[in-house]
C-alpha positions in Angstrom: 23.1 -29.1 -17.8 20.1 -28.3 -19.9 19.7 -24.6 -20.8 16.4 -23.1 -19.8 15.8 -19.7 -21.5 14.4 -17.1 -19.1 13.4 -13.8 -20.6 13.7 -11.0 -18.0 12.1 -7.7 -18.9 13.0 -4.5 -17.1 10.5 -1.6 -17.6 12.0 1.7 -18.6 10.3 5.1 -18.3 11.3 8.8 -17.9 12.9 9.6 -14.5 13.4 6.0 -13.4 16.1 5.3 -10.8 19.3 4.2 -12.6 20.4 1.5 -10.2 17.0 -0.1 -10.3 17.6 -0.6 -14.0 21.3 -1.5 -14.2 21.7 -3.5 -11.0 19.6 -6.6 -12.0 21.4 -7.2 -15.4 24.8 -7.2 -13.6 23.6 -9.8 -11.2 22.0 -12.0 -13.8 25.1 -11.8 -16.0 27.2 -13.1 -13.2 24.8 -16.0 -12.8 25.3 -16.9 -16.5 29.1 -16.8 -15.9 28.9 -19.0 -12.8 26.8 -21.6 -14.6 28.5 -21.7 -18.0 25.4 -20.1 -19.7 23.1 -22.8 -18.2 21.0 -20.2 -16.5 19.9 -18.9 -19.9 19.0 -15.5 -18.6 18.2 -13.0 -21.4 17.7 -9.5 -19.9 16.1 -6.8 -22.0 15.2 -3.2 -21.3 11.7 -2.3 -22.6 10.2 1.1 -23.1 7.3 2.8 -25.0 9.6 3.7 -27.9 13.2 3.1 -28.9 14.2 6.7 -27.9 16.8 7.1 -25.1 15.2 7.2 -21.7 16.5 9.8 -19.2 17.0 8.3 -15.7 16.8 10.2 -12.4 20.6 10.3 -12.3 20.7 12.2 -15.7 22.2 9.2 -17.5 20.3 8.2 -20.7 19.6 4.5 -21.3 18.8 2.9 -24.6 15.9 0.4 -24.7 16.4 -3.0 -26.3 12.7 -3.4 -27.3 9.4 -1.6 -27.2 6.5 -2.8 -25.2 4.6 -3.6 -28.4 7.4 -5.8 -29.5 6.9 -8.0 -26.4 3.1 -8.4 -27.1 3.6 -12.0 -28.4 6.4 -13.1 -26.1 6.2 -15.1 -22.9 8.1 -13.3 -20.1 9.7 -15.2 -17.3 10.4 -12.2 -15.0 9.1 -8.7 -15.1 11.1 -6.2 -13.1 9.4 -2.8 -12.4 11.8 -0.2 -11.1 10.7 3.0 -9.3 10.9 6.7 -9.7 10.2 9.6 -7.3 9.7 13.3 -7.3 10.5 15.6 -4.4 7.7 17.9 -3.3 7.8 21.3 -1.6 7.8 19.5 1.7 11.1 17.8 0.7 9.4 14.4 0.9 9.7 12.0 -1.9 6.5 11.0 -3.8 6.5 7.9 -6.0 5.6 8.4 -9.6 2.9 6.2 -11.0 2.2 7.5 -14.5 -1.0 5.9 -15.9 0.7 4.9 -19.1 3.4 3.0 -17.3 0.8 1.4 -14.9 -1.2 0.2 -17.9 1.8 -1.3 -19.7 2.9 -3.1 -16.5 -0.6 -4.6 -16.1 -0.5 -5.8 -19.8 3.0 -7.3 -19.4 2.2 -8.9 -16.1 -0.5 -10.9 -17.7 2.1 -12.8 -19.8 4.7 -13.1 -17.0 5.6 -16.0 -14.8 6.6 -13.8 -11.9 6.4 -10.1 -11.3 8.8 -8.1 -9.3 9.3 -4.5 -8.2 12.3 -2.6 -6.8 12.0 0.2 -4.3 9.0 2.5 -5.0 8.2 0.4 -8.1 5.8 -1.3 -5.7 3.5 1.7 -6.0 3.2 0.9 -9.7 2.4 -2.7 -9.1 -0.2 -1.6 -6.5 -1.7 0.9 -8.9 -2.0 -1.9 -11.5 -3.9 -4.0 -8.9 -1.1 -6.6 -8.8 -0.5 -6.4 -5.0 -4.2 -6.6 -3.8 -4.5 -9.2 -1.1 -0.7 -9.6 -1.0 2.1 -8.8 1.5 4.6 -6.4 0.0 7.4 -4.0 0.8 8.8 -0.8 -0.6 11.3 1.9 0.4 10.8 2.8 4.1 10.1 6.4 3.3 7.0 5.7 1.2 5.6 2.6 3.0 3.0 4.6 4.9 1.8 6.2 1.6 1.6 2.8 0.0 -0.5 1.4 2.8 -2.8 4.5 2.8 -3.3 4.6 -1.0 -3.9 0.8 -1.3 -5.6 -0.6 1.8 -5.9 -4.1 0.1 -2.1 -4.4 0.3 -0.4 -5.7 3.5 2.6 -3.4 3.7 5.7 -4.4 5.7 8.4 -1.8 5.6 11.1 -3.8 7.2 12.1 -6.7 5.0 14.7 -6.2 2.2 12.4 -8.1 -0.1 9.1 -10.1 0.2 7.8 -12.9 -1.9 4.1 -13.6 -2.0 3.4 -16.3 -4.5 4.7 -15.2 -7.9 5.0 -11.5 -6.8 8.2 -10.2 -5.3 8.8 -6.7 -4.0 12.1 -5.1 -3.0 12.8 -2.4 -0.5 15.4 0.4 -1.0 17.1 1.1 -4.3 20.1 -1.2 -3.6 17.7 -4.0 -2.8 17.6 -4.7 -6.5 20.8 -6.7 -5.9 19.3 -8.6 -3.0 16.1 -9.3 -4.9 18.0 -10.5 -8.0 20.1 -12.9 -5.9 16.9 -14.3 -4.3 15.4 -14.8 -7.8 18.6 -16.7 -8.8 18.4 -18.8 -5.7 14.8 -19.6 -6.5 15.8 -20.6 -10.1 19.2 -22.3 -9.6 19.6 -22.9 -6.0 21.4 -21.1 -3.1 24.8 -22.5 -4.0 24.8 -20.7 -7.3 23.4 -17.6 -5.7 26.1 -17.6 -3.1 28.8 -17.8 -5.7 27.2 -14.7 -7.4 27.0 -12.9 -4.1 30.7 -13.5 -3.4 31.5 -12.0 -6.8 29.4 -9.0 -5.8 31.1 -8.8 -2.4 27.8 -8.8 -0.6 25.6 -10.9 1.6 23.4 -13.6 0.0 20.9 -12.6 2.7 21.4 -9.4 4.7 21.4 -9.9 8.5 18.6 -7.5 9.1 16.0 -5.3 7.4 15.7 -1.7 6.3 14.3 -0.4 9.6 17.9 0.3 10.6 18.1 2.9 7.8 14.7 4.5 8.3 13.8 7.7 10.1 10.8 6.6 12.2 9.8 10.1 13.5 8.3 11.4 10.2 4.8 11.5 11.4 3.2 14.9 10.8 0.7 16.2 13.3 -2.0 18.8 12.6 -2.7 20.1 16.1 -0.7 22.5 18.3 -1.4 20.3 21.3 0.4 17.3 19.8 3.3 19.4 18.6 3.7 20.7 22.2 3.6 17.2 23.5 6.3 16.1 21.0 8.5 19.0 22.1 7.8 18.1 25.8 8.9 14.5 25.1 12.2 15.6 23.4 13.0 18.0 26.2 12.5 15.3 28.8 13.8 12.3 26.9 16.1 11.3 29.8 13.2 11.0 32.2 10.9 8.0 32.7 8.0 9.4 30.8 4.6 7.9 31.2 1.2 8.3 29.6 0.0 9.8 32.8 2.8 12.5 32.6 1.7 13.4 29.1 -1.9 13.5 30.0 -1.2 15.9 32.8 0.9 18.1 30.5 -2.0 18.2 27.9 -4.7 18.6 30.5 -6.6 15.6 29.3 -7.4 12.1 30.6 -5.1 9.1 29.8 -7.8 7.6 27.6 -8.3 10.9 25.7 -4.6 11.3 25.2 -4.4 7.8 23.7 -7.2 8.6 21.3 -5.4 11.9 20.3 -2.1 10.1 19.6 -3.8 7.4 17.5 -5.8 9.9 15.6 -2.9 12.3 14.9 0.1 10.0 14.7 -1.3 6.6 14.2 0.4 5.1 17.3 -0.1 4.9 21.0 1.7 7.4 23.3 3.9 4.6 24.7 4.9 3.5 21.2 5.7 7.1 20.2 7.8 7.7 23.3 9.7 4.5 22.6 10.3 5.5 19.0 11.7 8.9 20.2 14.0 7.1 22.7 15.2 4.7 20.0 15.9 7.5 17.5 17.8 9.5 20.1 19.8 6.4 21.0 20.6 5.8 17.4 22.0 9.3 17.0 24.2 8.8 20.1 25.4 5.4 18.9 26.3 6.9 15.5 28.1 10.0 16.7 29.5 9.4 20.2 31.7 7.0 22.2 29.2 6.9 25.1 28.9 3.5 26.8 25.6 1.6 26.4 24.9 2.3 30.1 25.2 6.1 29.4 23.1 5.9 26.2 20.4 3.9 28.0 20.3 6.5 30.8 20.4 9.6 28.6 17.7 8.3 26.3 15.1 7.3 28.9 15.6 3.5 28.8 16.8 3.2 32.4 18.8 0.1 31.7 20.9 -1.5 29.0 18.5 -4.5 28.9 15.5 -2.2 28.1 17.6 -0.5 25.4 18.5 -3.8 23.8 14.9 -5.0 23.9 13.7 -1.8 22.2 16.4 -2.1 19.5 15.5 -5.7 18.8 11.8 -4.9 18.7 12.1 -1.9 16.4 15.3 -2.4 14.4 15.8 -6.1 14.6 19.4 -5.6 15.8 21.3 -4.8 19.0 22.8 -1.4 20.0 26.3 -2.8 19.7 25.7 -4.2 16.2 24.0 -0.9 15.2 27.0 1.1 16.3 29.4 -1.3 14.5 27.5 -0.7 11.3 26.8 3.0 11.4 29.1 4.9 13.8 31.2 7.5 12.1 34.3 9.4 13.3 33.3 13.1 13.4 35.0 15.2 10.7 36.2 12.1 8.8 33.1 10.4 7.6 34.7 7.0 8.0 33.1 4.0 9.5 34.6 3.0 12.9 34.4 -0.6 13.8 34.6 -1.6 17.5 36.9 -4.5 18.4 35.1 -7.7 19.1 
């Protein structure tokens, strides 16, 4: 088999997430082993200088080359990892240092395909590389990405998205999924599957990252909406309707819908369903209640309605969700139901 050299450049900068940096090289090294070096992957870590770079985990990483040293080289794949800081509101905020954005834009001009991991998508967006494209990022910053960059079509569910020669990955561990997808694109799924087996992971995960998200993060600014949110939580087991909420808020149905869309960006019905699904998730994770009891307690009325809501919002079923996420109180172990 003819060896095709593929230079993969991973961008380093202060505070970068460690797994974003170290995960892809491990995957590509396994591809070399599985193909007797025919893959020809050469992975280098690039930074502004050759000084050690401190990652978010506190581990220091040594660059292989500087950005300037790559100025004359043709790059096959550029991998842009992410970094965050936590604000006073305890929310994570992606870091998009102007210097890093500028370097990424320069490197991308000489790159066959550009990729990002986790909140690295914010760096690509700041560099203008996601304009007019569909992209994903970590579920916790997807709304911010969409708000900051209206020209980007943000989809928070997929583990990774390919739009032309631009690939974006979701959560931090998606660097492994993304790397496998790149190998499959280069060498075929048979090779990628062999690598996935070595990593003891799926070649393609059976569902997206919505199963891991916390969908009730919307922050309202009016007391009326906050009172309605508390009312919904107190009456979650009841068949709540838009008319019920309108009466509670002393407004018309139409005005209530306008208020919800303005404050929370969703309709009242969609918000009620999201609360019901989140409550059901918690019960499935922490109790042995039957699906019938979960459906009744969480305002779904029937198991069929519960299942449809889970498929619509989480792309899975309640049974499968419980199998993946239920823990035994006090032990922290995953409990798997018998088939």
